[in-house]
Structure formats: structure tokens, C-alpha cells
C-alpha positions in Angstrom: 108.2 85.5 93.7 106.7 87.1 90.8 104.7 90.3 91.4 101.4 88.5 90.3 101.9 86.1 93.1 102.8 88.5 95.5 99.5 90.9 94.6 97.4 87.4 95.1 99.2 86.6 98.3 98.1 90.2 99.5 94.6 89.7 98.4 94.3 86.5 100.2 95.7 88.2 103.1 93.4 90.8 103.0 90.4 88.4 102.8 91.7 86.9 106.1 91.8 90.6 107.8 88.2 91.1 106.5 86.8 87.6 107.8 88.6 88.8 111.3 87.1 91.9 111.1 83.6 90.7 110.4 84.0 88.5 113.1 85.1 91.3 115.4 81.9 93.3 114.5 79.6 90.7 115.2 81.1 89.8 119.0 81.8 93.3 119.8 79.5 94.2 123.3 79.8 98.2 122.6 77.6 99.4 119.8 80.9 102.3 119.1 83.3 99.2 118.8 81.0 97.2 116.5 80.4 100.4 114.2 84.2 100.8 113.9 84.9 97.0 113.3 82.0 96.9 110.5 83.0 100.3 108.8 86.5 99.2 108.7 85.5 95.6 107.3 83.6 97.4 104.8 86.7 99.7 103.7 88.7 96.6 103.2 86.2 94.9 101.1 86.6 98.2 98.9 90.7 97.4 98.8 89.7 93.8 98.0 87.4 94.6 94.9 90.3 97.3 93.8 93.4 94.8 94.1 91.0 91.9 92.2 90.6 94.1 89.5 94.3 94.6 89.3 94.6 90.8 89.3 92.4 90.4 86.4 94.7 93.4 84.5 97.6 91.4 85.6 96.3 88.2 84.1 95.1 89.8 80.7 98.5 91.5 80.2 100.5 88.8 81.3 98.5 85.6 80.9 101.1 83.2 82.1 100.2 84.5 85.6 96.6 83.4 85.2 95.5 80.7 87.6 98.6 81.4 90.1 
């Protein structure tokens, strides 16, 4: 497995985690719990954005990885 495919797999996994955290934040009954899930979801979104930038860099540096 190439580095680019591992990074993209990681990105995909993080997007799944983000969706799960968002669901938990909507379904939580306790306000404090809801807030923790929401904040964690926002943090995960920032990590996703950083990895998406890195994915773009990988694709520019190594065009053969584009679209993987």
C-alpha cells in the first residue's frame, strides 16, 4: 500500500468518525455530553481539513497518485 493510499484511507476513516461524532452529539440527552461530542466533531473536521491539504500536496508532488 502506498503512502498516498494510506493517507486517503486515513482521511476516509476520519470522515466516518466525524459522522459518528455528529450523530452522537445530536442524540445525546445530556447537554454537557452533547457539547463534548460537538467539540470533538469540530476538532476532527480541522484534522480532516489538514489531511485534505496534505493529500493535495501528495498529488501535486506525485501525479501518479492523483485520484487514488
